[in-house]
SEVEXVEX-278110 format. One line per field, with one value per atom (N, C-alpha, C): x, y, z; residue in one letter; atom name. Coordinates in steps of 0.2 Angstrom, whole numbers, plus 5000, padded with zeros to 4 digits. Layout:
<atoms>
xx = [X | ...]
yy = [Y | ...]
zz = [Z | ...]
res = [A | ...]
atom = [CA | ...]
</atoms>
This chain:
<atoms>
xx = [5065 | 5060 | 5054 | 5053 | 5047 | 5049 | 5055 | 5058 | 5057 | 5059 | 5058 | 5051 | 5047 | 5040 | 5037 | 5039 | 5037 | 5039 | 5046 | 5049 | 5045 | 5044 | 5040 | 5033 | 5030 | 5023 | 5023 | 5028 | 5028 | 5030 | 5036 | 5039 | 5035 | 5031 | 5028 | 5020 | 5018 | 5011 | 5006 | 5007 | 5003 | 5002 | 4996 | 4994 | 4994 | 4995 | 4994 | 4988 | 4985 | 4979 | 4981 | 4981 | 4983 | 4977 | 4976 | 4970 | 4970 | 4976 | 4976 | 4981 | 4980 | 4986 | 4992 | 4992 | 4998 | 5002 | 4998 | 5001 | 5004 | 5001 | 5004 | 5011 | 5010 | 5016 | 5022 | 5021 | 5026 | 5029 | 5025 | 5027 | 5032 | 5030 | 5034 | 5041 | 5040 | 5046 | 5051 | 5049 | 5053 | 5056 | 5052 | 5054 | 5060 | 5059 | 5065 | 5071 | 5070 | 5076 | 5079 | 5075 | 5078 | 5080 | 5076 | 5077 | 5080 | 5077 | 5079 | 5086 | 5088 | 5094 | 5100 | 5098 | 5103 | 5104 | 5099 | 5100 | 5099 | 5095 | 5093 | 5099 | 5101 | 5107 | 5104 | 5108 | 5106 | 5111 | 5108 | 5113 | 5116 | 5113 | 5116 | 5122 | 5122 | 5128 | 5133 | 5133 | 5138 | 5136 | 5130 | 5127 | 5129 | 5129 | 5130 | 5123 | 5123 | 5117 | 5119 | 5114 | 5115 | 5120 | 5119 | 5123 | 5130 | 5131 | 5138 | 5141 | 5137 | 5140 | 5142 | 5138 | 5140 | 5146 | 5147 | 5153 | 5160 | 5159 | 5165 | 5166 | 5162 | 5162 | 5167]
yy = [5023 | 5025 | 5029 | 5027 | 5031 | 5038 | 5039 | 5046 | 5050 | 5047 | 5050 | 5052 | 5047 | 5048 | 5054 | 5054 | 5060 | 5066 | 5067 | 5073 | 5075 | 5070 | 5071 | 5074 | 5071 | 5074 | 5081 | 5082 | 5089 | 5094 | 5093 | 5098 | 5099 | 5094 | 5094 | 5094 | 5088 | 5087 | 5090 | 5091 | 5095 | 5102 | 5104 | 5111 | 5112 | 5107 | 5107 | 5104 | 5106 | 5103 | 5101 | 5095 | 5093 | 5092 | 5095 | 5094 | 5087 | 5084 | 5078 | 5073 | 5067 | 5062 | 5063 | 5065 | 5067 | 5073 | 5078 | 5084 | 5082 | 5078 | 5076 | 5071 | 5067 | 5063 | 5067 | 5072 | 5076 | 5081 | 5083 | 5086 | 5082 | 5076 | 5071 | 5070 | 5069 | 5067 | 5073 | 5079 | 5085 | 5086 | 5085 | 5086 | 5081 | 5075 | 5070 | 5071 | 5072 | 5072 | 5079 | 5084 | 5091 | 5093 | 5093 | 5096 | 5091 | 5085 | 5081 | 5078 | 5076 | 5073 | 5078 | 5084 | 5088 | 5095 | 5096 | 5103 | 5102 | 5097 | 5097 | 5093 | 5096 | 5093 | 5088 | 5083 | 5077 | 5076 | 5076 | 5076 | 5069 | 5064 | 5057 | 5057 | 5061 | 5061 | 5067 | 5069 | 5074 | 5081 | 5082 | 5088 | 5089 | 5084 | 5085 | 5082 | 5084 | 5081 | 5074 | 5070 | 5063 | 5063 | 5068 | 5068 | 5069 | 5074 | 5076 | 5070 | 5067 | 5061 | 5056 | 5054 | 5049 | 5050 | 5057 | 5059 | 5058 | 5059 | 5059 | 5052 | 5047 | 5040 | 5036]
zz = [5024 | 5019 | 5022 | 5028 | 5032 | 5032 | 5034 | 5035 | 5028 | 5023 | 5016 | 5015 | 5016 | 5014 | 5018 | 5025 | 5029 | 5026 | 5024 | 5022 | 5015 | 5011 | 5005 | 5006 | 5011 | 5012 | 5015 | 5020 | 5023 | 5018 | 5014 | 5010 | 5003 | 5001 | 4995 | 4995 | 4998 | 4997 | 5001 | 5008 | 5012 | 5010 | 5009 | 5007 | 5000 | 4996 | 4989 | 4986 | 4981 | 4978 | 4971 | 4969 | 4962 | 4958 | 4952 | 4948 | 4945 | 4943 | 4940 | 4943 | 4942 | 4945 | 4941 | 4935 | 4931 | 4934 | 4936 | 4939 | 4945 | 4950 | 4956 | 4954 | 4950 | 4948 | 4946 | 4942 | 4939 | 4945 | 4950 | 4955 | 4960 | 4961 | 4965 | 4961 | 4955 | 4951 | 4951 | 4950 | 4950 | 4957 | 4963 | 4969 | 4971 | 4969 | 4970 | 4966 | 4959 | 4955 | 4955 | 4956 | 4956 | 4963 | 4967 | 4974 | 4979 | 4980 | 4985 | 4984 | 4977 | 4976 | 4974 | 4972 | 4970 | 4974 | 4978 | 4982 | 4989 | 4991 | 4999 | 5002 | 5007 | 5011 | 5016 | 5017 | 5021 | 5027 | 5033 | 5039 | 5039 | 5037 | 5037 | 5032 | 5027 | 5022 | 5023 | 5030 | 5032 | 5029 | 5028 | 5026 | 5018 | 5014 | 5007 | 5004 | 4997 | 4993 | 4992 | 4990 | 4988 | 4982 | 4977 | 4971 | 4973 | 4977 | 4979 | 4983 | 4987 | 4991 | 4986 | 4981 | 4976 | 4973 | 4971 | 4967 | 4971 | 4978 | 4982 | 4985 | 4984 | 4986 | 4982]
res = [X | X | X | X | X | X | X | X | X | X | X | X | X | X | X | X | X | X | X | X | X | X | X | X | X | X | X | X | X | X | X | X | X | X | X | X | X | X | X | X | X | X | X | X | X | X | X | X | X | X | X | X | X | X | X | X | X | X | X | X | X | X | X | X | X | X | X | X | X | X | X | X | X | X | X | X | X | X | X | X | X | X | X | X | X | X | X | X | X | X | X | X | X | X | X | X | X | X | X | X | X | X | X | X | X | X | X | X | X | X | X | X | X | X | X | X | X | X | X | X | X | X | X | X | X | X | X | X | X | X | X | X | X | X | X | X | X | X | X | X | X | X | X | X | X | X | X | X | X | X | X | X | X | X | X | X | X | X | X | X | X | X | X | X | X | X | X | X | X | X | X]
atom = [N | CA | C | N | CA | C | N | CA | C | N | CA | C | N | CA | C | N | CA | C | N | CA | C | N | CA | C | N | CA | C | N | CA | C | N | CA | C | N | CA | C | N | CA | C | N | CA | C | N | CA | C | N | CA | C | N | CA | C | N | CA | C | N | CA | C | N | CA | C | N | CA | C | N | CA | C | N | CA | C | N | CA | C | N | CA | C | N | CA | C | N | CA | C | N | CA | C | N | CA | C | N | CA | C | N | CA | C | N | CA | C | N | CA | C | N | CA | C | N | CA | C | N | CA | C | N | CA | C | N | CA | C | N | CA | C | N | CA | C | N | CA | C | N | CA | C | N | CA | C | N | CA | C | N | CA | C | N | CA | C | N | CA | C | N | CA | C | N | CA | C | N | CA | C | N | CA | C | N | CA | C | N | CA | C | N | CA | C | N | CA | C | N | CA | C | N | CA | C]
</atoms>
């Protein structure tokens, strides 16, 4: 979990300014659901996305 939070902060949060809490929540949701789970390759999953890994399991 710590590794995920580090990745989230580095790739999404640092360098950004959110005007509202809702704007930040939507950005985190989009990051996780659209990018992290469906596009980003994970070395622990043999360089597959979590979505692709689940489909092959």
